[in-house]
C-alpha positions in Angstrom: -3.5 -24.1 32.4 -1.0 -22.3 29.9 -0.6 -23.0 25.7 1.3 -22.3 23.0 0.0 -21.3 19.9 0.4 -24.6 18.6 -1.7 -26.2 21.6 -4.2 -23.6 21.4 -7.8 -25.7 21.2 -9.6 -23.1 19.2 -11.3 -23.9 16.0 -10.0 -21.7 13.3 -7.0 -20.2 15.5 -5.5 -18.5 12.5 -8.4 -16.4 11.6 -8.5 -15.3 15.4 -4.8 -14.8 14.8 -5.3 -12.5 11.7 -8.5 -10.9 13.5 -6.5 -9.5 16.0 -3.5 -8.6 14.1 -5.3 -6.4 11.7 -7.1 -4.8 15.0 -4.8 -4.5 17.4 -1.3 -5.0 15.7 0.0 -8.4 18.0 0.3 -11.5 16.8 -0.9 -14.0 19.4 1.5 -16.5 18.3 4.4 -15.1 19.3 3.8 -15.7 22.8 2.2 -17.5 25.7 -1.8 -18.1 26.5 -3.0 -18.7 29.8 -6.8 -19.9 30.3 -8.6 -19.2 33.4 -12.4 -20.9 32.9 -13.8 -18.8 30.4 -10.9 -16.4 28.8 -8.0 -17.0 27.3 -5.5 -14.1 27.7 -2.7 -13.8 25.5 0.7 -11.7 27.6 2.4 -9.4 25.2 4.8 -8.7 28.5 8.3 -7.6 26.9 9.1 -3.8 24.9 7.9 -0.5 25.8 4.0 -1.5 25.5 3.1 -4.4 27.7 -0.1 -5.4 27.1 -2.3 -8.4 27.6 -5.0 -9.7 25.0 -8.4 -11.4 26.7 -10.6 -13.7 24.3 -13.5 -14.8 25.5 -16.6 -16.2 23.8 -19.8 -14.0 23.1 -22.9 -16.0 25.2 -26.4 -14.7 26.3 -24.6 -14.0 29.4 -21.5 -12.0 28.3 -22.7 -9.8 25.1 -20.5 -6.5 24.2 -22.6 -4.4 26.7 -21.5 -6.5 29.2 -17.6 -5.9 29.0 -18.3 -2.3 27.4 -19.9 -2.1 31.2 -17.0 -3.3 32.5 -14.6 -0.9 30.6 -16.8 2.1 32.1 -16.4 0.8 35.5 -12.9 0.8 35.4 -12.6 4.0 34.0 -14.5 5.7 36.8 -12.1 3.8 38.9 -9.2 5.4 37.5 -10.0 8.6 39.1 -9.3 7.4 42.6 -7.4 4.6 42.2 -4.9 4.7 39.8 -3.2 1.0 40.1 -6.5 -0.3 37.7 -5.2 -1.9 34.9 -7.0 0.5 32.0 -8.1 -1.1 28.9 -6.3 0.1 25.2 -8.6 0.3 22.3 -8.0 -1.0 18.9 -6.6 0.1 15.8 -10.3 1.2 15.0 -10.8 2.7 18.5 -12.6 0.5 19.5 -12.7 -1.1 23.1 -14.4 -4.6 22.5 -13.5 -6.4 19.1 -15.8 -9.2 17.8 -14.0 -11.7 16.1 -15.5 -14.7 14.5 -13.3 -18.1 14.5 -14.7 -21.5 13.8 -18.7 -21.1 14.7 -17.5 -19.2 18.0 -18.0 -15.5 18.1 -15.3 -13.9 20.3 -15.3 -10.8 22.5 -11.5 -9.5 21.8 -10.0 -6.2 24.6 -6.9 -5.3 25.0 -5.1 -3.8 28.6 -2.2 -2.3 29.8 -0.6 -5.3 31.8 0.1 -4.8 35.6 3.0 -3.5 36.5 5.3 -6.3 38.6 4.2 -9.9 39.1 2.2 -12.0 41.1 3.3 -11.6 44.8 5.0 -15.5 45.8 2.8 -17.0 49.3 5.9 -18.0 50.4 6.7 -14.1 51.1 3.7 -13.0 52.3 3.9 -10.7 55.4 1.5 -8.4 57.0 2.3 -5.8 54.7 1.2 -7.3 52.2 -1.9 -8.4 53.7 -2.8 -4.8 54.9 -2.1 -3.3 51.3 -4.4 -5.7 49.6 -7.3 -4.5 52.2 -6.4 -0.7 51.4 -6.5 -1.3 47.1 -9.8 -3.0 48.3 -10.9 -0.4 50.8 -10.4 2.1 47.8 -12.0 0.6 44.9 -15.3 0.1 47.3 -15.2 3.8 48.3 -15.5 4.8 44.8 -18.2 1.9 44.3 -20.4 3.1 47.0 -20.2 6.7 46.0 -21.0 5.5 42.2 -23.8 3.6 43.4 -25.5 6.1 45.4 -26.1 7.7 41.9 -27.7 5.0 40.3 -27.2 2.0 38.1 -25.0 3.4 35.6 -23.6 -0.2 34.7 -24.9 -2.5 32.3 -23.9 -5.7 35.1 -25.6 -8.0 36.8 -26.2 -8.7 40.5 -24.6 -11.3 42.3 -27.7 -14.0 42.8 -28.5 -13.6 38.9 -25.1 -15.3 38.1 -24.7 -18.9 37.4 -22.6 -19.1 40.3 -26.0 -19.5 43.0 -27.4 -22.9 40.9 -26.2 -25.8 43.5 -28.7 -27.8 42.0 -25.4 -30.2 41.1 -24.5 -30.3 45.0 -27.3 -33.4 45.2 -26.5 -35.5 42.5 -22.8 -35.5 43.5 -22.7 -35.0 47.2 -26.3 -35.3 48.8 -29.2 -33.6 49.4 -28.2 -32.1 52.6 -25.3 -30.5 50.9 -27.8 -28.9 48.3 -29.6 -27.5 51.1 -26.5 -26.1 53.4 -25.2 -24.2 50.2 -29.1 -23.2 49.1 -29.8 -21.8 52.9 -26.3 -19.7 52.5 -28.1 -18.3 49.2 -31.1 -17.3 51.0 -29.5 -15.8 54.0 -27.2 -13.3 52.1 -30.0 -12.7 49.6 -32.1 -11.1 52.5 -29.5 -8.7 53.3 -30.9 -5.1 52.1 -29.2 -3.8 49.1 -27.6 -0.5 51.1 -24.7 1.3 48.7 -22.9 1.5 52.2 -22.0 -2.1 51.8 -23.8 -2.6 48.4 -22.7 -1.7 44.7 -20.0 -2.4 42.2 -17.6 -5.6 43.3 -14.2 -6.8 41.8 -15.8 -10.3 42.1 -12.6 -12.6 41.9 -10.6 -9.8 44.3 -7.5 -12.8 44.9 -4.3 -13.2 44.8 -4.1 -14.6 41.0 -5.3 -10.9 40.4 -3.4 -8.7 42.2 0.4 -7.9 40.8 3.1 -6.2 43.4 5.5 -4.0 42.1 8.1 -3.2 44.8 5.3 -3.4 47.7 2.8 -1.2 45.4 0.0 -3.7 44.2 -2.0 -3.1 40.9 -5.1 -5.0 40.5 -7.0 -6.8 37.2 -9.3 -8.7 35.8 -12.8 -7.5 36.5 -14.2 -9.7 34.4 -16.6 -11.1 37.0 -17.5 -7.3 38.1 -21.2 -6.8 38.9 -23.5 -5.7 41.5 -23.0 -7.3 44.9 -21.9 -7.0 48.5 -18.6 -5.3 49.5 -18.0 -8.2 51.9 -17.8 -10.8 49.2 -14.8 -9.2 47.2 -12.8 -9.3 51.1 -14.2 -13.0 51.5 -12.6 -13.9 48.1 -9.0 -12.2 49.4 -9.4 -14.0 52.6 -10.2 -17.4 51.1 -7.4 -17.7 48.5 -5.0 -16.6 51.5 -5.8 -18.7 54.0 -5.7 -21.7 51.7 -2.4 -21.3 50.4 -0.2 -24.3 50.6 3.2 -22.1 50.6 1.7 -19.8 53.1 1.1 -22.3 55.6 4.0 -24.2 54.8 6.6 -21.1 56.5 4.4 -21.3 59.3 4.0 -24.8 60.3 3.4 -24.3 64.3 0.5 -21.7 64.0 -3.6 -22.7 63.6 -5.4 -21.2 60.6 -7.4 -19.5 63.7 -4.3 -18.3 64.8 -2.7 -17.0 60.9 -6.6 -15.2 60.7 -6.9 -13.8 63.9 -3.8 -12.7 65.3 -2.2 -9.4 65.7 -0.4 -9.7 62.3 -2.9 -12.6 60.6 -4.2 -12.2 57.2 -8.0 -11.1 58.4 -6.9 -8.5 61.0 -4.3 -6.9 58.3 -6.9 -7.4 55.7 -9.3 -5.4 57.7 -6.7 -2.9 59.2 -5.8 -1.9 55.8 -9.5 -1.6 54.5 -10.3 0.5 57.3 -7.9 3.1 56.6 -9.6 3.7 53.0 -13.3 2.5 54.0 -15.7 2.3 57.2 -17.6 -0.8 56.4 -19.8 -1.0 59.4 -19.4 -3.6 62.1 -22.2 -5.3 61.4 -21.1 -6.1 57.6 -18.2 -7.6 59.0 -20.2 -10.1 61.6 -21.7 -11.6 58.4 -18.1 -12.5 57.3 -18.6 -16.4 57.9 -22.2 -16.6 55.6 -19.7 -14.8 52.6 -17.1 -17.0 53.6 -19.7 -20.2 53.1 -21.2 -18.8 49.9 -17.5 -18.3 48.2 -16.9 -22.2 49.1 -20.2 -23.0 47.8 -19.5 -21.0 44.6 -16.2 -22.8 43.9 -17.5 -26.5 44.8 -20.2 -25.5 41.9 -17.8 -24.2 39.6 -15.5 -27.3 39.7 -19.1 -29.4 39.0 -20.2 -27.4 36.7 -16.8 -27.1 34.1 -15.7 -30.8 35.2 -11.8 -29.1 35.8 -10.7 -32.6 36.5 -11.4 -36.5 36.8 -13.7 -37.3 39.3 -11.6 -38.8 41.8 -9.6 -35.5 41.8 -12.5 -33.3 42.0 -14.1 -35.6 44.6 -11.4 -35.4 46.9 -11.2 -31.5 46.4 -14.5 -30.8 46.9 -16.0 -33.1 49.1 -14.2 -31.6 52.4 -15.3 -28.2 51.3 -18.8 -29.2 52.3 -18.1 -29.0 56.1 -17.5 -25.2 55.7 -21.3 -25.2 54.9 -22.7 -25.9 58.1 -22.9 -23.2 60.8 -21.8 -24.8 64.2 -18.5 -23.7 64.0 -16.5 -20.7 62.5 -15.5 -21.8 58.8 -12.0 -20.3 59.4 -12.0 -22.5 62.2 -12.4 -25.7 60.0 -9.3 -24.7 57.5 -7.1 -27.0 59.0 -9.5 -30.1 59.4 -10.7 -29.8 55.8 -7.2 -29.5 54.7 -6.4 -32.5 56.7 -9.2 -34.4 55.1 -8.1 -33.5 51.2 -4.4 -34.1 52.0 -5.2 -37.5 52.9 -7.4 -38.0 49.7 -5.0 -36.5 47.0 -2.3 -39.2 46.2 0.9 -37.6 44.7 0.1 -38.0 41.1 -3.5 -36.1 41.6 -1.7 -32.8 43.1 1.1 -33.3 40.0 -2.5 -32.7 38.1 -3.5 -30.1 39.6 -0.4 -28.1 39.9 -0.1 -28.4 36.0 -3.9 -26.4 35.9 -5.2 -28.9 33.6 -7.7 -31.7 33.7 -6.5 -35.2 34.6 
């Protein structure tokens, strides 16, 4: 979802503009703004110091301390992972500024803009998957070492977030759908929290949060970071790749199973790159199907909670995804059938609305 300053749906936005101008010497009225679930992101891509300014409402689940802990982790990561976009302090030398606009209080942070751009899905190849896996492996290696020193960061554990509330499933689908999602949640909750596979994770490590700069990948948007299982980040990467319409279109004669598991496949190359930087125990890789199911359940829950689209679009997108939650089949082997069902329900007008990125 993209806005100009004139169309920005923020009460008292001129006050917000003035506050950001005074604290960061950046004028948000001169650039475009992207909105993603809870943040407004203003992109200053030109000049000697390209940066982005992230604006998100302060809530009981998101305090100054939460954001400072995100920044602390990113600062620790940069010692081993140089291609992480670093925060930039305000003119008052604060990493987070609190600005009141209308009746809302916003937390404002500036970050260095990532080098490069999102790599088009029509050009994805084995090297891209390998490099993305390697970058994630570097992040998890550092995370494992930090976690062994104790809980240094004031961030929540994965199951303390709103994404694990599946109460809306029964209301919108059936009690069986809610039970399936809840069963996945409980199975993953039973996994020990061992620093070999548990620590600070990105939380949304997928193509939209990775830029490619002549083959070198940069990670950004750590807003969802928290304590969780490393396999969840791996599945975030796999899930977005596996569902890419552009990537699938460039391989029309291959099944999703083949696109994932073949020698040049998505999962094969992600794992090869990841393993070059960090060795995750084999038993964790065997849990990948359940983490895939958890990611799907959380995406469906997010759609239902935020009401991103009209009911007919929302149902066409999410109801077929419930098939992933059943355990009679590897969820990767269901991708083709889920895509087919969704495609049969989505009209050209629905696709138009979805491609524009706003609720129809």
